[in-house]
N, C-alpha and C positions, 0 to 999 in steps of 0.2 A: 324602390323603383328599378334600381340597377339589377338587383337579383332577378326580379320578374322578367326584365328584358332579356337577360342571359338565358333564362329557361326557355323563353319563346324561341330564341334563335337556335338553341341546341335542338329543340323539338323539330323545328322546320328543316334544319340541316339533315337530321336523321331521316325525316320523311322524304326529302329530295333524293337522298342516296338510294332509298328503297324504290322510289318511283322510277328513276332513270336507270335502274338496274334491270327493269322489266323489258322484255321484247315487246315494244309498243304495237307492232304489227299483229301480235297474237292476242291482244286484249279483246275479249269478246264484247261485241256491241250489245246494248240493251235491246229489249223487244221494241220493234217499231210501233209507234202509236201515232194517231192522227186526230185532229180536231178541225172543226169548220170555223173559219174566221171570216165572217161577212161573205159567205159563199165560196171561199177558197179553202181547199184542203191543205192543212199545214202538218208536216211531219215533225215529230218531236220525240225526245227521250226524257225520262224522269228517273234519275238514279240516285242512290244513296239516301242518307238521313241527316237531319240537322237543319240549320238555317239555309233557306233556299238561295241558290245563285243562278241567275238567268244569264245564259251565254248567247251572244248574238254575233255570228260569224261575218266575215268580209265578203266582198264582191267576188263572184265566180267560185266560191268555196261552198262548204256544207258542214254538217256537224263533225264528220270524221276528219275532213281535211283541215278545218279551222281549229278544232279543239282536241278530238280524241287522239289522233295520230301524233299530236305534239305533246301529249302527256298531261294536258291541262285538266281534262275530265277526271282521269284517274288520280291526279294529284289532289284535286278538290275533294273527291270522295274519301281518299285516304286521310285527309285532314278533318273529316267529320262534317262535310257540307252535303246538302242535297243539291244535285245538279239538274237543272232544267235547260235543255238546249234544243233549238229548233232550226230546221232548214228555212231560211228566208223564202218567201214566195218568189218563184222564178228560179229557184235553186234546188239541188238535191232531189229528194223524193216529194217535195211539195209541189202544188199545182204551178203551172207556168203560163199564165195568160199573156197574150201579146199586147194587150191594150195598155198604153202608158198610164192611163187614169186609174188602173188597178194597183198601181204601186205608190211611190211617194209616201205620204203620211199613212196610207194603209199599212205599209210595212212597219211603221212605228207602232200602230195600234195592234198589230199581230202579237207583239210581245205582251202588251197589256191584256189582250183577250186571252192569251194563254195562261197568264196568272189568274184571271177570272175563272177560266175553265177548271183549273186545278185548285181553286179556292185558296190561293195564296194572297194574303193581304199585302205583304211587303217582301222584297227580295233584294239582295245585292245584285247589281246589274253590271255585266262585263261585256264590252264590245270591242271589236278589232276592225280597223280600217273602215269600210262602209258601215260595219256593225257598230263602230264607235259613234258615227253620225246618228245612227238610229237610236242607240242607247242614250246619247245625250239629249236627243229630242224627246225620248220617253221621260227622262228626268224633268225636262222643261214642262211638258204637258201634264205629267202625273207625278209630281215630286213626292206625294204621299205614299206612292207605291215603291219607292226606291230607298233602301237602307243606305247604300253607298253606290257610287258609280266609278268604274274603272274603264278608261278608254285607252286603247293602244293603237299605234300606227297611224295617228292622225295629228293634225295641227291647226294652226291659225296663221294667216287668214286662209279661208277656204274659198277659192275663186269659183264662181258658178257661171259658165258661159251661157249665152242666150241659146234657147232651143231652136234649132234650124234643121232643115233636111240635110244640110252638109254635115252637121254634128252627128246626126243619126247614122249617116253613111260612114263617117269616120270611125265611130264606135263599132259599127258592124265589121269594118275592115280590120280593126284592131283584134277583134275576137277571132276572125278568120285566121289572122297571122299567128294567134296563140293556139290554134288547133281546134277551135270550136266549129265543127263541120255540120252538126245537126241543126238544121234550119229553125226548127221549133224552139230548141233550147237557146239558140243564138238570138232569135227575135225577142224572147223573154228577157234575156240579159241586156239587150239594147234598151228595152223599155225600163228596166231597173235603173240603168245608168242615167238615162235622160230624166227620169222622174226624180232623181236625187236633187234636182234643182229646187225641189219643194222643201228640202229639209236642212237648209244652212243654219249654222249657229248664229245667234243674235248677240253681238258683243255686249250691249247694255244689260241683257238678261244674264249673261255669264257673270257679270260683275256683281249680281245680286244672288248668286247661287248659295243655297243653304245646305245642300246635300254634300256630305264628305266625298271628295273626288280625287282620283289618282290618274295622272297622265303619265303613261309609260311608253317609251320609244327606244328603238334600236339606235345605237351610236352611228350607224351608217344609213339611217333612214331620215335624213334631214331633221335632226333633233332640235334645231333652232326654231322650227315651226311649232313643234310640240311644247317647247319651253315657253314660247309666246302665248300659247293657249293657256298654260298653267299660270302665267303671270297675270292675265286679264280675267281669270276666273277665280271668284272668291272660294275660300274653304277648300283649296286644292294643293296637292302634293305633286312633285315632279320626280320621275325616276328614269334614268337612262341605263340601258342594258346592252350587252354585246349583240351584234348582228344587224342585218339589214331588214327591210320591210317583211320579207318572207321568213327569215331565220329567227328573228328576235323572239317570237312566241314560244319557240321550242327550246329555248335556253333555260338552264336551271335558274338563272338570275331572274328571268321573267316570272316564273312560278313562285319563287321565293318572295319577290316584291309584292306579288298579288296576295299571297297568303298572309304576309305580315300586315298588309293594309286591311284585308278583310277581318283579321283577328282584332286589330285596333278598333274597328268599327262594328263589332258585334253588338247587337241590341243590349245584351246584359252588361256590356262594358261602358255604355254611354250614360 
């Protein structure tokens, strides 16, 4: 066992050295592809070969900002995985309806429908921030489709305020302050945010989880919340890496922890 463990670590370290030596800004994006998810056009990429990994990005991000520019997509492909990543509805090149009812659990089902579209029975699922909420709900609703679950930049408890006009106006102002000036895009992002009230984690369900799960968080991203999530969730590992909420996913330690966890939970190893 010790020899095998050392081989894995050396292999991953060599891979990380190669990945982070690349100029990430020059990595060519894969061909844009789209599929229709219950009437909504969803933009996605499908790259590499091997066991599939479904990536779900966070709020106000997209495939590139959440994963590619941080080296995660290239790192997974170099490690021998097939990467499927998509722009959440309301984000990136996907459709951006303004109606709150078009989001919520529909966003969770987008991931499942994409797996169906690509004829993928099971995949490792990785989500960050809002994407972690969506990924966890996907595991809860469709555990048979998830080989393993990795959630980053999230924690427990998740407090969900009551939906009010004041909340909508507050979220809209936050987006204005962050530079989102396009009214159509901003309206979609407001709908995404308030619809997230529909997808909280259920503590009793987490305690019965059977899917191997990794909770990973930056040491400056309120790690006590993520550690609490790991403590109340069955079959779960906890990993803290350098960085805050924005910086953690682009650290070598994040990719190393993710690759080690995926390797441990490959179907042929279980």
